[in-house]
N, C-alpha and C positions, 0 to 999 in steps of 0.2 A: 260184484267184481273181485276176483281172487287177488291176495297180496302179491305184489310183484317181488321177484327175486333181487332186482336191483332197480334203481331209478336214478335220473339226473337232478341234482340240486339246482334249483331255478336261479340261485344266486352265484356260487362258486362254479357251477356248470360241471362239476365233478360227477362221475357216475359211480354210486356207491352200492355196496351190499345192504339191503333193508334189515335192519336189525333194531333192537331197543336203544342201542348206542348211537345210531347214525340219523334216524328219523323218528320223531315223536308221532304218536297216535292223533288222530284227526278224523273224527266220525263224518265231518262235513265234506271231506275230500273222497272223490270216486274210488281210490285206492285205499283208503283208510290211514293215511300218513300225510305229515306236513309236506308241503312243496319244498321248503328249505331244510338243509340238513341241520342237525343239532348246534354245530358250529357257527353257521351263518345265522341261525336263529337268535343266539345268544348275542353275536356281534351286531344283528340289526337292533336289537333291543337296547344295548350298551352303547352303540356308536352311530345312532342317527343324528348327523350334524345338523339336518334341519331342525329336529327337536330342540337343540341347542339354541338355535335362532329364535325359536317359539319362546322358550324360557326366557331368554335375555329380553325379548319384547315385553313379555308379562311382568317381569320383575323390575326392570330399569328404564322403560320407556317414559319420556318420550325422547330417545335418540333418535329423532327424525333425520338427523344426518346420517343414519346409518342405513344400509340396505341389505337384503339377504345376500346379494352378492358380495358386498363388502365385507359382510360378517365371514362369509366361506374364505374370501382372500385372505382375510386377517387370521382366520383360524389356521390355515396351512402356511402361515407366512414365514414360521421357523423350519419349515421342511416336513418330511414324511418319514414315518417307520413303516417299513413292508411287513405286513402280517401274513406269513406263508399259508397257514391254516385256513384262510378265508380269502386268500388270492386278493387282498385288499389293503389300504395303507391307512395310517392313522396320523393326525396332526402331532408335531414334537412341542412339548411344553417349553416356553421360553426361558424359564427358570432352570429347570434340572436336565432338560434332554430327553426325558421319558415320553411314550406316548401318552397324550393328556388323559386316556381312559384306561391306563395300564394299573391304577389303584383306585379303590372304593372302600368305603367303610365296611368293616366286616359284617355288619348289622343289614347293610343293603343289598337288594337283589340287583344283578346284572353287574355291569362294568362302568359305573360312574352316574352321571347324571349333572344337574347344573347346565352352565352354559358356556363351560371352559373358557372363560375369559377372566383376567386379573387386571386391575388397574396398576399403572406405573405409580401414578401419584394418588393415594388413597384419599386425599381430601378433595379430589375432582370426582365428576360423576363418570359413568360408563359411556364416555365419548369414545368414538373410533380411534382417533389418535391416541388416546390415554389407555387404550386397552391392548394386551397381549395374550396369546394362548398360554393356557395354564393348567396344569393337573390339579385334581381336587386336594392332595395333601400339600402342594406348595400354596395354593390359595388359601386354604383354612388356616395352615400352620403359620403362614407368613402375618396374617392379620393386617395390621397398619404399619408394620416395620418398614423403614426407608427403603427404597428399592436398590440402593447402592451397598446398603448393609445386608439386605437379604441375599443379593448376588454373592457377596462374599462368603457369606455362611453356607450357601449351597456348594460353592467352589470347595470349601473345606470340608463339608459333609462328603461331597463326592471323592475327593481325594483320599479321605479315610476309608471309605468303603472299597474303593478300588485297591488300595494298599492291602486291604484285608481280603481280597480275592473275589469282590463282588463287582459285577459290571454296571451297577447302578444303586442308587441310593436305596437302603432297606427301610422304607418308611414303617413297618410294622415294628421296627426296633427303636423309633424315635418317639420320645415323650409319651404321654398318656394316651395319644390318639389310637383309635381301633381300627388300624388300617388292615386291607389286605391285598394281595397282589392278585390281580385279575388274570386268570389263566383261561385260553381258549382250547377247546377240545383238539385234539390232534387224531383225526379221522383217516390218516393216511394207509393204515393198515387195513382199511375197509374199501379201498379204492378197486374197482373191477379192472383187472389187467386187460389191455386192449391188443388183441393180435395184430401185428404189423399187416397192412394191406399191400399186396404185391402189386406193382406197376404193370398193367396190362400191355405195355409197349416194351417190357424188359426182355420178352422172347428175341426181340429183334437183334438184341445186343448178346445174345447167348444165354438169356435166362439170368437167375439170381446166382450170385457167387458162392 
C-alpha cells in the first residue's frame, strides 16, 4: 500500500500531511505509519491517567478505600488545563497550579510518571482524603515539609517568577533537581486545509454571497 499524502490522527482527529514530523513509521500498519500523530503519541505516553492509578495501586495499596473512579475524580479535583496541541486537558497541581505532567526529570523520557498524588499529611498513608493531585517537582521537592509551610513557599516562588515575567514557577532553575519543562509538539503547520462545503440549498436564496 503506497504511503498516503495525508491521514487523520485517531486521537486528536486532525488531518495532517504525512511527514517525518507528523507520524512515526510503523511497519505493522497498512500504510507504514502510526495511527496517532507524534504530538498525541507523546501525550498518550506521558499522560495516561489510568497508568497513574495502576502505579498508585502497586506502590501504596491497600488503599481499599480507593477506586479508579475515585482516583480520577481526585486527580481532576483542582481543575483542568487545556492543551490545544492535542485537543485534550490535564489535571492541575494542587500546590503550584501547573499541569501535573508539565515537568519531568531531564533524564526521563516522556512527560512525567508516578501517580501524580501527594499526601497533605506525610505521616499518614496514601488515603483518598489525604491525597491531592501534584506535579512531580512539587511532590519530590516538598519531601515531608508541612503542608502550610509548603503552600507559603510555593506562593512566594510563584510571586517571584511572575514578577520576573514568567507565567509559572521555573523548576529547572530551582535547587539541584534536574528538571525539564515538557513541551508538546505543535503540528498546526501540517494541518491539511479543508475547503468550505457549499450548502446545496444555497441556490434557493440566490447562491453564495
